[in-house]
C-alpha atoms as one frame of an Amber mdcrd trajectory, in Angstrom:
protein
  -0.456   2.840  19.183   1.455   1.102  16.416   0.570  -2.264  17.957  -3.147
  -1.461  17.749  -2.856  -0.516  14.079  -0.932  -3.732  13.382  -3.547  -5.821
  15.190  -6.401  -4.171  13.284  -4.599  -4.640   9.969  -3.905  -8.310  10.737
  -7.533  -8.891  11.720  -8.727  -7.250   8.499  -6.401  -9.386   6.370  -7.517
 -12.567   8.164 -11.156 -11.620   7.625 -10.629 -10.995   3.890  -8.700 -14.258
   3.507 -11.435 -16.184   5.342 -14.149 -14.665   3.137 -12.227 -15.478  -0.053
 -11.537 -19.014   1.205 -15.214 -19.589   2.008 -16.176 -18.236  -1.419 -13.829
 -20.737  -3.076 -15.161 -23.525  -0.862 -18.784 -22.797  -1.876 -19.037 -22.229
  -5.657 -22.810 -21.853  -5.359 -22.312 -18.487  -3.673 -23.106 -15.467  -5.856
């Protein structure tokens, strides 16, 4: 059970980081 929570948390962090990185890469985004 703990492993599932860890995996979900890691996936969420990666998703947020990817979104922030893409936002920085494209300054034309709102």
